C-alpha distance (Angstrom), angle and dihedral (degrees) to the residues before:
residue distance angle dihedral
X1 . . .
X2 3.78 . .
X3 3.81 114.4 .
X4 3.80 92.9 -129.7
X5 3.82 92.0 53.8
X6 3.78 90.2 48.2
X7 3.82 93.5 50.7
X8 3.81 100.8 36.6
X9 3.78 103.9 22.8
X10 3.76 132.4 -137.9
X11 3.81 119.4 -30.9
X12 3.79 117.0 -102.6
X13 3.77 119.4 -107.1
X14 3.80 117.0 -120.3
X15 3.81 92.1 -104.6
X16 3.80 91.7 52.1
X17 3.81 94.5 44.2
X18 3.80 93.1 60.7
X19 3.82 90.0 65.7
X20 3.81 92.5 49.6
X21 3.81 98.1 56.2
X22 3.78 123.6 109.8
X23 3.76 125.1 -140.0
X24 3.80 114.3 -107.7
X25 3.80 92.5 -110.8
X26 3.81 93.6 50.4
X27 3.80 93.5 43.1
X28 3.80 91.0 51.5
X29 3.80 91.3 51.6
X30 3.80 93.6 47.0
X31 3.79 100.5 43.2
X32 3.81 101.0 35.1
X33 3.80 91.9 57.3
X34 3.80 88.7 59.2
X35 3.80 91.7 52.8
X36 3.80 92.2 46.4
X37 3.78 92.9 52.4
X38 3.80 90.6 48.7
X39 3.80 90.8 53.4
X40 3.80 91.7 47.5
X41 3.81 94.0 53.0
X42 3.81 94.8 41.9
X43 3.81 93.6 71.2
X44 3.79 92.0 51.2
X45 3.80 92.3 49.9
X46 3.81 92.8 47.9
X47 3.80 90.6 52.0
X48 3.81 90.3 49.4
X49 3.81 91.9 54.2
X50 3.81 92.4 45.4
X51 3.81 91.3 49.0
X52 3.79 92.1 51.2
X53 3.80 92.1 45.9
X54 3.81 91.1 48.5
X55 3.80 92.0 49.6
X56 3.80 90.2 49.7
X57 3.81 91.2 51.3
X58 3.83 92.4 51.8
X59 3.79 89.2 60.9
X60 3.80 92.3 44.8
């Protein structure tokens, strides 16, 4: 058994895939919120790393 098939499962057939699609408006709302939250947390994480690196350099 291939690892990808075990983790993800079998691909959908074309008939089945039509029922799984999102409208453009719904897809934009669902997927853009994920990107926005990633951008919001990225700045905080960068500042955390820079703060720790700066504190380490003071003691150096």
